[in-house]
N, C-alpha and C positions, 0 to 999 in steps of 0.2 A: 278646484284647481289649486287654490292657495294652500289647502291642507296637504296636497301631494307635494308641492314645492317645500313646504315646511318639513314634512317627513324625510324628503330627499336630503335636505340640508342637515337634519339631525343625523341621518345615517352617514353622510359625508364627514361630519365632524367626528363621530365615533370612530369611523374607519381611519381618518387622519391621525387621531390621537393614538389609536392602537398601533398603527404603523410606526409612529414616532417612538412609542414605548419599546416596540420590538427592535427598532434600529439602535436605540440607546443601549438596550440590554445586550444586543449582539456586539456592539462596540466595546462595552465594558467587559464582556466575557471572552472575547476572541483570543486574547493572549493566554488566558488560563486553558481554554480548549486546545490551543496549539501546544501548550506546555504538556498537557496530559497525553496528547497524541504522540508527542516526541518521547515522552517517558515510555510509552508502549513500544515505540520503535527502538528506543535505546536498550530496553530489556531484550528484545529479539536480536538486535545487533550483537550484544554481549554474548548471547547464547550461541550465535553462529561463529563469531570471530574470537571470542574470549574476552575476559575482563580487562586485560592489559592493553587493549587496543584503543586508539583514539578515533573518533568518528567526526567527520566534518561534512556538512551539506555541500553538494556540488555547487559551483558558482551559478548564480541565478540565471545569468545570460546563457550559459551552456545548457542548463537544465531546460530553460524555455525553448531553446533551439531543438532539443531532443523531444520535448513534449509536443511541439508543433508537428513533428513527423510521426509521433506515436501517442495517441490519446490515452493509451492504457497506463502510461507512466505517470506517477504522482510525485515521487521523490527519488533522489539518488544521493547516496552517501559515499564519500571517500573514506577508506580505512587506513590508518597509519599506525606503524610501530615506530615510535620516535619520529624521525623526519622521513622515514621510508614509506612510500605508498605500497601497501600490501594487497589492496583489492578494492572492490566496489560492492555496495549493496543497493539493489534496485527494488523499489516498491511499485507494484502494478495492481491494476484493478481488472478483474475478469468476472464474468457472469456465472454464478453457481445456481444451484437448485432453488435456494431461498432468497437470492438477491446477489449483491456484489460481494466478491471475495477480494480482500486486500492481502497480497502476498509479498513478503520481503525475501529476496533471494540474494545470497552472498557468493561472490566469486573471488578467487585468489588471482594474482597477476599472472600466474602460470597457466591459467585457463581451466582450473577445476572449480566445480560447484562445491562450496564448503557447507552450505546448508540452506534450508528454506523454512520459513515460519509463516503460518497463516495468522496475520495480526488482527484482522477483523472479518467477521462473517455473520450471516444470519441463517446458517444451515440448521437442519433438524437435529435436535439433541439426540445423542446416542447413535446417529447414523452418519449424517454429513459432518457432524462435529468431530468425528474420528480423524478428520484431516488435520486436526491440531495435535494429535498424539504422536509421540516419538516413533511408534511403530510405522507410521506413514511418513513423517517428515524425514526420517533417517534413510528412506529409500532413495532420496535425491543426493545424498552426500557422496562426494567423490566422483560424480559423473563428469565427463569431459564436456566443457561448454562448446566445443567446436561442432558437436553433433546434436540433433534434436533429442531432447531428454524425454524418455518415457519410463514409467514405473507401473507396477501392477496396481490396478485400481482397488479401491475399498469395496468389498462386497456390499451391495445395496446402496452404494453412494457413488455410482459411476459418473453421474453428472458433476458432482463436487470434485471428484478425482480428476476428471478431464479439465475442469475449470482451473484447478490448481496447476496442472501441467501446462495449460495455456498461458497462465501468468508467468510461470517459471521460464517457458520458452520465449515469451516476449522479452523478459529480462536477459536471457541468454543472447538473443539476437542483438539487443542494444549493446551488451557488453562486448560481443565479438566485433560488431561493425563500428562502434563509435568510442569505446572506452579502452579497449585492451591494447591499443597501439601506443 
């Protein structure tokens, strides 16, 4: 009995120390992780809107209100040219063939979809990963945000294509209902 308690205490101490090390490591690296994620988003934003635009994260209160109503939304950026609001970029999560797909979709204030980028995915290389290529992403450009957006799917990657369209249409819905007015 004493041996069991002794082993239990040793396991508890090892677990507590490991959890503490992980918590400290997470706390020390979270800013760098967020910085790297923002750099990826910034590259996609510049590809969609152009280098000369300024990007600002949506007010946290407004973002949380939108996120409460729609779990797919992770981030929203306002896009400015000088002081003028030119559009929004909305980042959403959808389920692909290999896991979560994180899509960034940009809209101009006149209601056009300016572009879409798949910023994170774990799709099969050479098949689902084709959703990151310009041949596919360009299919979304210039679509009117007032209607459901559909494009031709990638041959052999129908699940990925439909997941990307789902993410784009979630963004479209949020833009039309909550941001474009």
